[in-house]
C-alpha positions as CSV (number, residue, x, y, z in Angstrom):
1,M,-48.8,-131.1,46.9
2,S,-47.7,-134.3,45.1
3,L,-48.8,-135.7,41.8
4,Q,-50.7,-138.9,42.4
5,V,-50.4,-141.3,39.4
6,G,-52.2,-144.5,39.0
7,L,-50.2,-147.2,37.0
8,T,-51.9,-150.3,35.7
9,G,-51.9,-152.8,32.9
10,G,-52.9,-156.3,32.1
11,I,-50.9,-159.2,33.6
12,G,-47.7,-159.6,31.6
13,S,-48.0,-156.2,30.0
14,G,-44.7,-154.9,31.5
15,K,-46.1,-152.7,34.2
16,S,-43.4,-153.6,36.6
17,T,-40.7,-152.5,34.1
18,V,-42.5,-149.1,33.8
19,A,-42.7,-148.8,37.6
20,A,-39.0,-149.5,38.0
21,E,-38.1,-147.0,35.3
22,L,-40.2,-144.3,36.9
23,V,-38.5,-144.9,40.3
24,A,-35.1,-144.7,38.6
25,L,-36.2,-141.3,37.2
26,G,-37.2,-140.0,40.7
27,A,-40.8,-141.2,41.4
28,V,-41.9,-142.7,44.7
29,L,-43.6,-146.1,44.2
30,V,-46.5,-147.4,46.2
31,D,-46.7,-151.1,45.2
32,S,-50.2,-152.5,45.7
33,D,-49.0,-156.0,45.1
34,R,-46.5,-155.8,48.0
35,L,-49.2,-154.2,50.2
36,A,-51.6,-157.0,49.3
37,R,-49.1,-159.5,50.6
38,E,-48.4,-157.5,53.7
39,V,-52.1,-157.1,54.8
40,V,-52.5,-160.9,54.9
41,G,-49.2,-161.6,56.4
42,P,-48.7,-163.8,59.4
43,G,-50.5,-162.6,62.5
44,T,-52.5,-159.9,60.7
45,A,-56.2,-159.3,61.0
46,G,-56.4,-159.6,57.2
47,L,-55.2,-163.2,57.3
48,A,-57.6,-164.0,60.1
49,Q,-60.5,-162.7,58.0
50,V,-59.4,-164.7,55.0
51,V,-59.1,-168.0,57.0
52,A,-62.5,-167.3,58.6
53,T,-64.0,-166.9,55.1
54,F,-62.3,-169.7,53.1
55,G,-61.2,-172.1,55.8
56,P,-57.9,-173.5,57.0
57,A,-57.2,-175.1,53.7
58,V,-55.8,-171.8,52.5
59,L,-53.0,-172.0,55.0
60,T,-49.6,-173.7,54.7
61,G,-48.3,-176.0,57.4
62,D,-46.5,-173.1,58.9
63,G,-49.6,-171.0,59.2
64,D,-48.8,-168.7,56.4
65,L,-51.2,-167.9,53.5
66,D,-51.1,-170.6,50.8
67,R,-51.4,-168.3,47.8
68,A,-51.7,-171.1,45.3
69,A,-54.5,-172.7,47.2
70,L,-56.3,-169.4,47.6
71,A,-55.8,-168.6,43.9
72,A,-57.3,-171.9,42.9
73,V,-60.5,-171.0,44.7
74,V,-60.9,-167.4,43.8
75,F,-60.0,-167.6,40.1
76,A,-62.4,-170.5,39.6
77,E,-65.4,-168.7,41.2
78,P,-66.2,-164.9,40.7
79,A,-68.2,-164.8,43.9
80,A,-65.3,-166.2,45.9
81,R,-63.0,-163.5,44.3
82,A,-65.5,-160.9,45.3
83,R,-65.5,-162.1,48.9
84,L,-61.7,-162.0,49.0
85,E,-61.6,-158.5,47.5
86,A,-64.1,-157.3,50.1
87,I,-61.6,-158.3,52.7
88,T,-58.3,-157.2,51.2
89,H,-59.2,-154.1,49.1
90,P,-60.0,-151.8,52.1
91,L,-56.9,-152.9,53.9
92,I,-54.7,-152.3,50.8
93,R,-56.3,-148.9,50.2
94,A,-55.6,-147.8,53.8
95,A,-52.0,-149.1,53.6
96,A,-51.5,-147.3,50.2
97,Q,-52.7,-144.0,51.8
98,R,-50.3,-144.4,54.7
99,A,-47.4,-145.2,52.3
100,A,-48.2,-142.1,50.1
101,A,-48.5,-139.8,53.1
102,A,-45.1,-141.1,54.5
103,A,-43.4,-140.5,51.1
104,I,-44.8,-137.0,50.9
105,A,-43.7,-136.3,54.5
106,A,-40.2,-137.5,53.7
107,R,-39.7,-136.1,50.2
108,G,-42.1,-133.1,50.0
109,D,-43.3,-132.3,46.5
110,T,-42.9,-135.3,44.3
111,V,-44.5,-137.8,41.9
112,V,-46.1,-140.7,43.7
113,V,-46.8,-143.7,41.5
114,H,-49.4,-146.2,42.7
115,D,-48.9,-149.6,41.0
116,V,-52.5,-150.9,41.0
117,P,-53.1,-154.1,38.9
118,L,-56.9,-153.9,39.1
119,L,-57.3,-150.1,38.8
120,V,-59.6,-150.3,35.8
121,E,-61.6,-153.3,37.0
122,R,-62.3,-151.6,40.3
123,G,-63.1,-148.2,38.7
124,L,-60.4,-146.3,40.7
125,G,-59.2,-144.0,38.0
126,A,-60.9,-140.9,39.4
127,G,-58.8,-141.2,42.6
128,Y,-55.6,-140.3,40.8
129,D,-54.5,-137.1,39.0
130,L,-53.4,-139.2,36.0
131,V,-53.7,-142.8,35.0
132,I,-51.0,-144.6,33.0
133,V,-51.9,-147.9,31.3
134,V,-49.2,-150.2,30.0
135,H,-50.3,-152.3,27.0
136,A,-48.9,-155.3,25.2
137,P,-50.6,-157.6,22.7
138,A,-52.3,-160.6,24.3
139,E,-50.0,-163.2,22.7
140,Q,-46.9,-161.4,23.9
141,R,-48.4,-161.2,27.4
142,L,-49.3,-164.9,27.3
143,A,-45.7,-165.9,26.3
144,R,-44.2,-163.8,29.1
145,L,-46.5,-165.5,31.7
146,V,-45.6,-169.0,30.5
147,V,-41.9,-168.1,30.7
148,R,-42.5,-167.1,34.3
149,G,-43.8,-170.5,35.0
150,L,-47.6,-170.2,34.7
151,G,-49.3,-172.9,32.8
152,E,-51.0,-171.7,29.6
153,A,-54.5,-172.4,30.7
154,D,-53.9,-170.7,34.1
155,A,-52.3,-167.7,32.3
156,R,-55.3,-167.4,29.9
157,A,-57.7,-167.6,32.8
158,R,-56.0,-164.8,34.6
159,M,-55.9,-162.6,31.5
160,A,-59.6,-163.3,30.8
161,A,-60.5,-162.2,34.4
162,Q,-59.1,-158.7,33.8
163,A,-60.5,-155.8,31.9
164,D,-60.2,-155.8,28.1
165,D,-58.2,-153.3,26.1
166,V,-61.3,-151.2,25.3
167,R,-61.9,-150.5,29.0
168,R,-58.2,-149.9,29.7
169,R,-57.9,-147.4,26.8
170,A,-61.0,-145.5,28.0
171,A,-59.4,-145.3,31.5
172,A,-55.9,-144.2,30.3
173,D,-54.7,-140.6,30.4
174,L,-51.4,-142.0,29.2
175,W,-51.2,-145.2,27.1
176,L,-47.8,-146.8,27.0
177,D,-47.3,-149.5,24.3
178,N,-44.9,-152.3,25.2
179,G,-45.1,-154.2,22.0
180,S,-41.7,-153.2,20.6
181,G,-39.3,-154.2,23.2
182,R,-37.7,-152.9,26.4
183,E,-35.5,-150.3,24.8
184,Q,-38.4,-148.6,23.2
185,L,-40.5,-148.8,26.3
186,V,-37.7,-147.2,28.5
187,A,-37.4,-144.3,26.0
188,T,-41.2,-143.8,26.0
189,V,-41.3,-143.8,29.8
190,A,-38.4,-141.2,29.9
191,G,-40.3,-139.0,27.4
192,A,-43.4,-139.2,29.5
193,W,-41.6,-138.4,32.7
194,H,-39.8,-135.3,31.4
195,G,-42.6,-134.2,29.0
196,R,-45.7,-134.7,31.1
197,L,-45.3,-135.9,34.7
198,L,-42.7,-133.4,35.9
199,P,-44.4,-130.4,34.2
200,F,-47.7,-131.7,35.6
201,E,-46.3,-131.9,39.1
202,A,-44.8,-128.4,38.8
203,N,-48.1,-126.9,37.6
204,L,-50.0,-128.7,40.3
205,R,-47.7,-127.4,43.0
206,T,-47.8,-123.8,41.7
207,R,-51.5,-123.9,40.7
208,R,-50.6,-123.0,37.1
209,C,-52.7,-123.9,34.1
210,A,-50.7,-125.9,31.5
211,V,-50.0,-124.6,28.0
212,P,-52.0,-126.8,25.7
213,P,-50.0,-129.1,23.4
214,E,-49.9,-128.3,19.7
215,R,-51.7,-131.6,19.0
216,V,-53.3,-134.4,20.9
217,P,-50.9,-137.4,21.0
218,A,-51.6,-140.3,18.7
219,G,-53.6,-143.2,20.2
220,E,-55.7,-141.1,22.6
221,P,-59.2,-142.3,23.3
222,A,-62.2,-140.6,21.9
223,D,-63.4,-137.3,23.3
224,G,-66.2,-139.0,25.2
225,A,-63.9,-141.1,27.2
226,V,-61.7,-138.1,28.0
227,R,-64.6,-136.1,29.2
228,A,-65.9,-138.9,31.3
229,R,-62.6,-139.2,33.1
230,I,-62.4,-135.5,33.7
231,A,-66.0,-135.4,34.9
232,A,-65.4,-138.3,37.3
233,R,-62.4,-136.5,38.9
234,V,-64.3,-133.3,39.3
235,T,-67.3,-135.1,40.9
236,R,-65.0,-137.0,43.2
237,L,-63.2,-133.7,44.3
238,T,-66.2,-131.5,44.7
239,G,-69.4,-133.5,44.6
240,A,-70.6,-131.4,41.7
241,E,-71.4,-132.6,38.2
242,V,-70.0,-131.6,34.8
243,S,-71.9,-131.1,31.6
244,W,-70.2,-130.3,28.3
245,D,-71.0,-127.7,25.6
246,G,-70.4,-128.1,21.9
247,R,-66.9,-126.7,22.2
248,G,-65.8,-129.3,24.8
249,T,-65.9,-126.8,27.7
250,G,-67.1,-128.3,31.0
251,Q,-69.8,-126.5,33.0
252,V,-69.4,-127.4,36.7
253,A,-72.8,-127.4,38.4
254,V,-72.6,-125.5,41.7
255,P,-75.2,-126.8,44.2
256,A,-78.4,-124.9,44.3
257,G,-78.7,-122.7,47.4
258,S,-75.0,-122.3,48.0
259,A,-74.0,-119.1,49.8
260,G,-73.7,-116.2,47.4
261,V,-74.9,-118.1,44.4
262,A,-78.3,-117.8,42.7
263,G,-80.3,-121.0,42.6
264,V,-78.8,-123.3,39.9
265,A,-80.4,-126.5,38.7
266,G,-77.6,-128.8,39.7
267,V,-76.6,-131.5,42.1
268,A,-79.2,-132.0,44.8
269,G,-77.9,-132.6,48.3
270,V,-74.3,-131.6,47.7
271,A,-72.8,-129.5,50.4
272,G,-70.4,-126.7,49.6
273,T,-70.1,-123.2,48.2
274,R,-69.0,-121.9,44.9
275,A,-65.8,-120.7,46.6
276,G,-65.2,-124.1,48.1
277,I,-65.7,-125.9,44.8
278,A,-63.3,-123.4,43.2
279,E,-60.7,-124.1,45.9
280,Q,-61.0,-127.9,45.5
281,L,-60.5,-127.6,41.8
282,S,-57.6,-125.2,42.1
283,G,-55.8,-127.4,44.6
284,H,-56.2,-130.7,42.8
285,G,-55.2,-130.2,39.2
286,F,-57.7,-127.6,37.8
287,P,-56.2,-124.2,38.7
288,A,-58.2,-121.0,38.4
289,G,-57.7,-119.1,35.2
290,A,-57.7,-115.3,34.5
291,A,-61.5,-115.0,34.2
292,P,-63.8,-115.4,37.3
293,G,-65.2,-118.9,37.6
294,C,-62.8,-120.2,34.9
295,H,-60.5,-123.1,35.5
296,G,-57.9,-124.9,33.3
297,S,-55.9,-128.2,33.6
298,A,-52.5,-128.5,35.2
299,D,-51.8,-131.5,32.9
300,P,-49.8,-130.4,29.9
301,G,-51.0,-133.4,28.0
302,R,-54.7,-132.7,28.5
303,P,-56.0,-129.2,27.8
304,V,-59.3,-128.6,29.7
305,R,-61.5,-125.6,30.3
306,L,-64.0,-125.7,33.1
307,H,-66.5,-123.0,34.2
308,L,-68.5,-122.8,37.4
309,D,-72.2,-122.3,36.9
310,G,-73.8,-119.4,38.7
């Protein structure tokens, strides 16, 4: 069992620096940008679909994808960008799954970091055990992009096409601020690795509930956003829904009519049993606790209590 981490951030935020530091500390990186290039490489079915959709003007004289020409089309027209994403995103997702499986086969238990630039925009957070968002002020990001060679207008357009900071913060289990320079960022990444990611991976592997921290870290989003993320993960894992009581304890709705469970007003049409839901929770970040039907979180940075209805 490996910890699956989603890493994202706005263009120019310093996400690549964070990815490199995590690899240096021992993580396996699945780079969606690299995969995005590979799935439309020369001779691929992905490139053929792109050309069929946008025409031969997006090819270079050598028959490769002309990324600048394609970018000029898709960044100017949201509908064109949606057509491109409908082609590339399924291909990238399949390639990422293969890369993660290969890393796990080679390394065994490990931390797999998925560098996904549009994780928030595409609503992919529930597919990862933990989401890291790298943040930097907009003007700093703009300056970095201009230094890289982008024109200011182009840089601003790309920034505007991405999610804003409110949406990113709501999606973040771990918010890394890159507004104070590389040295501070490197130290922050190391602290997160040793203080949260490695303990989370160990708890996940051994199906152990984490000991809650003494306090919630500064800069965490409001409780509503936290609960929404947890509920989305539980629903993705089990098909069941989560409701919250006044103490912040999640009640997981077991499907009515499940074997051995009294009828519960819950999620219509969801297949599975109470035992099956419990196993899914226990194997994917919410281990069983001491009391029957009680589950906690393996994440040391996010204490959670869940109870199965019924």
